[in-house]
N, C-alpha and C positions, 0 to 999 in steps of 0.2 A: 672292743677292748686295742687300746696304743701300746703297737712293739714298739719298741724305738731298734732300729736294727744297729748292730755295730758292725758285723761283719755280713755289707753286700755279698759276695761273691757266696758263703754257705750260708746264708739267710742266720746269722744265729745272731739274739736278742741280748739285750743288756741282762733281763733277767736269767737267761740261761748261762751266763757269763757267773753272774753272780751265784746258781748254786753253783757250780764249777768251781766256783774260790770255796762256798761254805762246807764242800767234801773233801778240799784241803789244796787243791791249785791255785798255788800262789804266785805265779810267772805266768809270761805271757807264752812261753815255751810251753808250759803245762796245759792254759787254756786250751792252746793250741792241736796237744797229743788229745785231749776230751773231746775239742768240737773241730778242731780245722781250721778255727776263726784265726785270720793273721798269715797263714801258709801259702795262699795264693799270690795276690796284689801288693799282702802288708799295709795299705794306708791303715788298716784298722788297730794296729799295735799300738800307736800313744793311745787310743782310747782305752783299748783293754790298760792297760800299765795305770791310766787316770783310774779305771773303773775298781783295780785292785788296791791301789793306794803305795801307802809304805808303811810296815806296821798294821795292817789291819787282817792280819793270816794270821791263825791262832796257833799256826805249823812252822810258822814264820820261823823261830829261834831252832827250828831240827834242821830247817834246809842250813843254816847258818853254823852247824854243826856240823853238815855231811849226814846226816843221816835222813834217808827217803821217805820224805814226808806223806806221800799216799800210798806209801805201803807201812808205815810202821805204827802202832797203836799208840798214841800216848804214854797211856800204861807202864810199856814197855821199855821207856828213856827214865834214865836216874831224873830224881827233880830237876828242872830247871833254874829254876829260882835259886836251889843253892851253889848252880855251875859261875855263876858271874861272881 
């Protein structure tokens, strides 16, 4: 199996970053909190940003509204489609 490392300082792979993103980590800072990627030399932060993309996070609207996306249940938040 071919592993593509994003963060060589901590051995974090693209797969791991994507798994953290699917779990709700939508920013490089949240990825860093979950895996340490980007917290040493910082050379991987742009790669992490590219993997996350813009708008690919199912909880980004919660973050934009100031709701802590990693702890909030989507069902606890009023319908986001009505907020626009």
